[in-house]
C-alpha positions as CSV (number, residue, x, y, z in Angstrom):
1,M,-14.6,-18.9,13.5
2,S,-11.7,-18.0,11.1
3,F,-8.7,-15.9,12.2
4,G,-9.4,-13.7,9.4
5,L,-13.0,-13.0,10.4
6,L,-12.2,-12.7,13.9
7,K,-9.3,-10.0,12.9
8,E,-12.0,-7.9,10.8
9,L,-14.5,-8.2,13.9
10,A,-11.8,-7.1,16.2
11,A,-10.9,-4.1,14.0
12,V,-14.7,-3.0,14.2
13,V,-15.2,-3.5,17.9
14,G,-11.8,-1.9,18.7
15,G,-11.1,-3.6,22.1
16,P,-12.8,-5.9,24.8
17,E,-14.4,-2.5,26.6
18,A,-16.4,-2.0,23.4
19,I,-18.0,-5.6,23.1
20,P,-21.3,-4.3,24.2
21,K,-21.3,-2.0,21.2
22,I,-21.9,-5.5,19.3
23,H,-25.4,-5.6,20.6
24,F,-26.3,-2.0,21.4
25,D,-24.9,0.1,18.7
26,P,-26.8,0.0,15.4
27,D,-24.0,0.8,13.2
28,T,-21.6,-1.9,15.1
29,T,-24.4,-4.4,14.9
30,Q,-24.8,-3.8,11.1
31,V,-21.3,-4.2,10.2
32,V,-20.9,-7.3,12.5
33,L,-23.7,-9.0,10.9
34,T,-22.6,-8.1,7.4
35,L,-19.2,-9.5,8.1
36,V,-20.3,-12.7,9.6
37,L,-23.2,-13.5,7.0
38,A,-21.8,-12.1,3.6
39,K,-20.6,-14.7,1.1
40,R,-16.9,-14.9,0.5
41,D,-14.3,-16.0,-2.1
42,K,-11.9,-18.7,-1.5
43,R,-9.3,-15.7,-0.1
44,G,-12.1,-14.3,2.3
45,V,-13.0,-11.4,0.0
46,I,-16.6,-10.2,0.5
47,Q,-18.8,-10.9,-2.7
48,K,-20.9,-8.0,-3.7
49,P,-24.3,-9.5,-3.9
50,G,-25.6,-9.9,-7.6
51,E,-29.0,-8.3,-8.6
52,D,-30.8,-11.7,-8.0
53,D,-28.9,-12.7,-4.8
54,D,-30.9,-12.4,-1.4
55,A,-29.8,-9.3,0.9
56,I,-26.8,-9.9,3.0
57,I,-28.6,-9.8,6.3
58,P,-32.0,-11.5,5.6
59,Y,-35.0,-9.0,6.1
60,D,-37.1,-11.6,7.5
61,M,-34.5,-13.0,10.0
62,T,-35.9,-13.3,13.4
63,P,-34.8,-11.2,16.2
64,E,-33.9,-14.7,18.1
65,A,-31.6,-15.5,15.3
66,G,-30.0,-12.2,14.9
67,E,-29.3,-12.0,18.5
68,Q,-27.9,-15.6,18.6
69,I,-25.4,-14.3,15.8
70,L,-24.4,-11.5,17.9
71,D,-23.8,-13.5,21.3
72,W,-21.7,-15.8,19.2
73,V,-19.4,-13.0,17.8
74,A,-19.5,-11.1,21.2
75,A,-18.2,-14.3,23.1
76,H,-15.5,-14.9,20.1
77,A,-14.5,-11.3,20.1
78,L,-14.3,-11.1,24.0
79,D,-12.3,-14.5,24.2
80,F,-9.9,-13.3,21.4
81,F,-9.3,-10.1,23.5
82,I,-8.7,-12.2,26.7
83,R,-6.3,-14.4,24.9
84,R,-4.1,-11.5,23.4
85,F,-3.9,-9.7,26.7
86,A,-2.8,-13.2,28.5
87,N,-0.4,-13.6,25.7
88,S,0.8,-10.0,25.8
89,S,1.2,-10.2,29.4
90,K,3.7,-13.4,29.3
91,L,5.6,-11.6,26.9
92,F,6.1,-8.7,29.1
93,A,7.0,-10.9,31.9
94,T,9.7,-12.6,30.2
95,Q,11.1,-9.2,29.2
96,A,10.3,-7.4,32.7
97,D,14.1,-7.0,33.5
98,Q,14.7,-4.9,30.2
99,L,11.4,-3.1,30.7
100,A,12.1,-1.8,34.1
101,A,15.8,-0.7,32.7
102,V,13.9,1.3,30.0
103,G,11.7,2.5,32.4
104,S,14.4,3.6,35.0
105,S,16.3,5.3,31.9
106,L,13.4,7.1,30.7
107,I,12.4,8.3,34.5
108,S,15.9,9.5,35.1
109,S,16.1,11.3,31.7
110,A,12.9,12.9,32.5
111,T,14.1,14.6,35.6
112,S,17.5,15.7,34.2
113,P,17.7,18.1,31.5
114,G,19.3,17.5,28.4
115,K,22.5,19.1,26.7
116,T,20.3,21.6,24.7
117,A,17.9,22.5,27.7
């Protein structure tokens, strides 16, 4: 799966807690299938179907085929979110001292009134 498609799917899903929406929310399912099955140009822009083109989501697609696509998308999206969390936690860990200093100054400034108070 390309990063561009993964980014579009992540925007639709929102976060790892919403992965089940891919399977159980009809609107999300429709958008996901459209994003995955649509014809695209070289830049990844979805092409509008012409009058003689088939529907983006084939009407005669079997439920099993649709479910396999949704499972594939859900697995890739969840993996993407997990990798993003892992990379973010590594980044935060490398900056732990600086984050602690910022947090400490925020806590102390919240407990003491400012000059305008």
